[in-house]
N, C-alpha and C positions, 0 to 999 in steps of 0.2 A: 530695163524698165519695160513692163508689159505694154503691149500695143493695144490701144483702144480701138474697137471696131464696132460698127453698128451694122447689123445685117440688113441689106437692102430689102430682102424678102419680108422681113418683119415690119418694115415701115410701109410697104406697099400692100400688104394683105388687107382686104376689107375688114373693118372692125377689128384690127390687130390689137384687141384689148383682151386681157385675161380676166379671170373671175374677180380679181381685185379692183377692176375698173381702170387699172393702169395700163397704158399702151405697152406692148411687149418690148419694143425697142427701148423705151424709157427704163423699163425694169432691167433689161440686159445692160444698158449703159450704167445704171446705178450699181449693179452687181460688180461690174468691172472696176468702177471707181472705188467701191468699198474694198475690193481686193488690192487695188493700188495703194489705198490709204493704209491698209494693214501691212503691206510689204514695206512701205517707207517708215511706218511707225516702229518697226522692229529695229531700225537703224538709228534711233534717236539717242541711245546711250553710247555716245562717242566722246572722246576727249574734248572736242570743241563744244559739244552740248553740255557736258558736265562743267566745263569752265564758264560758259555763259550763264548757266544756272547759278553757279556759286557767286559770280560777279553780280548778277542781278539780286541775289539774296542779301548782299551787303550794300546794295543800292549805289554802286559806283559806275560811272560812265567808262566806256572803253578807253578814251583818251586819258582819263585819270589813272586807271590801272597801268596803262603804258608808261606814264610819267613816273609813277611810284616804283616801277621795276626797272626803269632806265632804258626803255626801248621806244622807238617811234610808233606813232599810232597805226600806220599801215601794217607794220609788223605785228602789232597786237591783233588787228583785224584778222590776219592770217591764222593766228592761234585759235580763233573762234570759227574759222572757216574750213580748215583742212585737218584731217585726222592725224597726220604724221607730224604736224608742226611742233607740238609740245615736246615730242621725243627728239626731233631732229634739229631744232634751232636754239633751244634754250639750254644753257649750262645747268648742271644740277643746282648750282648756287642760285641762278636766276629762277629756275623752276620752283625751288623752295621759297624764294622771296615772293614769287607770284602766289603760291599756295597760301603763304602767310597773309598776304594782302586780301585775298578773297576768302580767308578763313576755311581752308580746305586742306585735306591731306594730299600731298603731291602724288602719292602712289594711287590714290583714289581718282584723282584727275586723269591719270594715265590709264588705269585698269578698270575703274568702276567698282562694282560690288565685289569683284574678285580680289581686290586689295584687302578686304576685311579679314581674310583667312591667312594673310602673309605675316609671318613672324620675322621681324628684322633683328637678327641676332649676330650678324657679322659686321665687324668694324672695318673702316677703310684700311686701318693698319693691317688687319688680317688679310684683306684682299691683296695688298701689296706684298706682304710676306709670302703668301701662297703663290702669287704671280712670280716673284723672284725665285722661289723654289722650282716652279715649272720651267722658268727660263734656264736655270742652272742644269736641270735634268735634260733639257733639249740640247745643251752644248752650244747654244747660240749666244751672241752678245746682245746687249740691250737694243742696238740698232736693228740687228737681224730679227730678233724676236718681235720687235715692234712692227717691222715690215710684215711679218707673218700674221700678227694680230690685226694690223691695219691702222694702228695708231702709234704716235711717237710716245714711247714709254719711258724715255730717259728721265724726265723730271718726275714722273709718277713713281718710278722705282726708288728715287731718293727722297721723296716727300709725299706721303699718302694724301695730304691736303690738296695736291694737284688733281686728284680725282674730281674735285668740285668743279673744275674747269671743263670737264667733259660734258657733252650732251648725253641724254639717256641712251641713245643708240651706241655711242662710244663706251659708255659705262657697261652696257650689256656685253659688248665685244670683249672688253677687258676682263669682266667677271667670268665670261665663258673661257677665256684663255687660262684663267686661274682655276677652272673647274668649279666655279661657285655659282649657285643660282642667284642671278642678279637682284631679284626682289628681296632676298634675305639680307642683302647689304645696302639696299637703297635707303637714302636718308629720308626720314619722315618729317623732319623739321629743319629749319635753317641751322647752319653751322654756328657753333658758339663763337662769340667774339674772343679774340686773343686776350689774355690777361692784360690789364692796363688800358685796353682800348675802350673808348667811350661809345 
């Protein structure tokens, strides 16, 4: 953060007023504050700010959204406070549920305007099929390959729906291990309920 400073010389000069009638030190301080405001305004398009904006657009309180997605209120506060919380703490299923509640695209919540150009064309089944092929080519078993990737892949390799339990960071790692661009396989809406489920 830029440090604000006021020149002592400017405040002590007799008649330290420029042609505008404004004291030089006041003008300098105003310029520094304007620069600070510009620097911080560039950082306002973050996952927390996008989530807050979406929540406010549907006129829901934080505690209400927390209850609707099944998390406690302090955990929800963190989602609107820290840049990495959406990607690190919510499963894909919970993130899509949250996006549904605030009527937003989950990828837009994570990436902002950059998500508009992403074409989601790869299914979870394709991710797992490619992951299994990579594992086979490596000569490692599921446990060893999972250790290399950083996630337990045993359940995922037998059921692609297990990807829903990963957070975004985990999904990125698994997609990378499968040599797939994670955004092209990222779910843009909630998973369909199994047949016969209410």
